[in-house]
C-alpha positions, 0 to 999 in steps of 0.5 A, a space after each residue: 402953285 395955283 393947282 396947289 392952293 386950289 388943292 387946298 381950298 384956298 381959291 383967292 391964292 390959287 386965282 392970284 397964282 393963275 393970273 401970274 402965270 397968264 403974264 408974259 408973250 404967248 406968241 410962239 417963237 423959234 427959241 433961237 435966242 435966250 429971251 424968246 418965250 419958251 413953249 412950256 411957258 406958253 402952255 402953262 399960260 393956256 392951262 392957267 386961262 382955263 383955270 380962270 375960266 377964259 376958255 376961248 383965250 386958252 383955246 386960242 394959245 393952244 391953236 397958236 402953239 399947235 399952228 406955228 409948229 405946223 407952219 414952221 416945221 420945214 423952215 430953213 434953219 440958219 444961225 447968225 454966227 454973231 448972235 451974242 444971245 445963242 443959248 446952249 452954244 448953238 454954233 457948235 451944234 452939228 444939226 440945227 434942222 433936227 433941233 428946230 423940227 424937235 422944237 416944232 413937234 414939241 409946240 405941236 404936242 403942247 398944243 394938242 395936249 391943251 386942246 385934248 387930243 391925246 394921241 396927237 400930242 403923244 405922237 408930237 412928243 414922241 417925234 421930238 424925243 426920236 430927234 432929241 432923247 434927252 429933251 425933258 419937256 417932251 418926257 415931262 409932258 408925254 407923261 401928263 399925256 399918259 395921266 390924262 389917258 387914265 382919267 
């Protein structure tokens, strides 16, 4: 919304939306439970911070996404079968390792995209799609990489 207001030269409305977009946790997590912060929400917090001129905070967010993905890519995945907040009936998933790795590559792709590393972002997002061909976030942000590459 902020970008739409900005395109109409309505700076006050745009700034209010960008400030609203920075709310919430910017700490990446495994996204095992429904209330864990989603990586794309964190990514857009970083973009909003950029729009507000908060470059160092934005960079910290993007580096956090990248660092979390890199640091947790090889983690052992264990599901708590008694958890009441697991999304997507994860207990019936057949490959939790692939799901976790896709999540980490997604964070890495978003981090690279935010930092302007288009080739690295595309490579990570492609790895997400190798593990989960229906990952809409990866598809959406891969398009963003393609658009930014044309500019």
